[in-house]
Residue, then its C-alpha position, 0 to 999 in steps of 0.5 A: m715548083s717553080g724557080i725564077s730565073k732574075a729578079c726582073c723589079s728594080i728596088p730603091p737603093v741600099v742605106s748603110k747606115g743613118y737611114q731615115a723610114k719614109g713610111s710611118y707609124q700609127t695604131i693599128n689593133g693597138m698596135k704601133t704599126y711602121v707603115t709606108g706605100p702608096e696611099t693609092a696601091t690596091k694590094a697591102i703585105l703585112v711583115v713580121y719582123d725578127i724578134f729584135g723588134f723594130f730596126d734600121q735594116t728591117i725598115q728600109g725592106a719594109d720600105i723596099l717592098a713598097t717603093s719598088d717600080e713593079q706593084k704597088y704594096r701598102v706594106f703593116m707592119p706590127d708592134f706584136f711584142e709590144g714594146n719589149p723585143a729581145d736584146i741583139s746581143w743575146y745573139p749569137p747566144t754564145t754563153d748560158e744566160h743569154k741560151k736562157k733569154l732566148g729560150n724565154f723570150f721564145s716561150t712566152q713574148a714570143a709564142p707563136p700563138k699569142t702573135l696568129s691570134k691577133i694576125p686577124k684584126v692586124i688585116e681588119e683593120g688595116n684594110k682600112y687604110a686602102a683608098a678602095g675600103s680594102f686589100q684586093s690580096w694581101s701577102i705576109l713576110g715574115f723574118c727568124w721567128g716571123g718564117k714561122i708566123a708566116a708559115i703559120s698563117a699560110g697553113n689549112d685554114n687560112k684565107l686571109f694570104k694571097a702568097a707569104a715568104q719567110c726569109h732566116p726562119a727560125m725553128v723550120d718544119p718539115n710538116d708547115a710546108k704540107s699545110i700551106n695552102v698558097p704560094f711560097v717562096c723561103l729564102a735560107s741562109k748558111d746557118e739553117p739547118a740545110a737538111d730541114v730546107d730540104a725537107f721543108k721544100a719536098n713538103l711544099q705542094v703550091p707553086s714554091h720559091v727555096e734558095t739558100f743564100p750560101t754566104q749570108i747568117h740569119g738574119w741577113m735580109a734582117a736585123r742582123s743585117n751589116l750593110e757596110d758589107p758590099e756582099v750582105v747588100k748585093e745579097y740582101e738586094r736579092g733577096y728582096k728582090t726575089v721575094l718581090d718577082f715571086f709575089h707580083q707573079h703570084v697575087n697578079s695571078i688566080h690560084 
């Protein structure tokens, strides 16, 4: 298991509210897709948002991934829910109604096969944005529900991604880790089941970095991040730096 002792890249300052996106929306595989990063980038990252879809905190995260001071990436975040994300008021699900709505959302709109089937075409069309006609490599990063998508996408049949990451993942399944075939990052919050995270780590057979951010809630790097709280900002930044450092290290090496 390879760890990261310190985050070495620097990222842009985090904006607490009223964030102005740096990228633009394009249509990729028929989906509205947030695209950000320099047109000269030779490597790409596919970001799979959480169940709440496009949120300023998640958009800002995509821009951070695209504009750190080291390796430059073109970043793509498709609207896999096609304009119908979950309502953030359902979470955390404290009422039976909210539990029912969330459960229904996960089994319909967010059923993993529905999204997984769209990813190869996203990569194919995304490659047209590369100056050379295709990117040298793709990595994938998923938040919450998107973390499950990232873990499955990095599994046995994976030939699309060179590295993968999940942050505050939903539905952590240690069995998913057994088949992951590329370097993998898992950043957990205090809300994920610690035993599942530990078992997931133990089952990884690839270079990896698994870390729990003990002061942070499920969602701190995406839609549920309170960026007006200095402690959250610090850990939000550290989370993105950790992912970037890992990707920098592994997409530039041969496995």
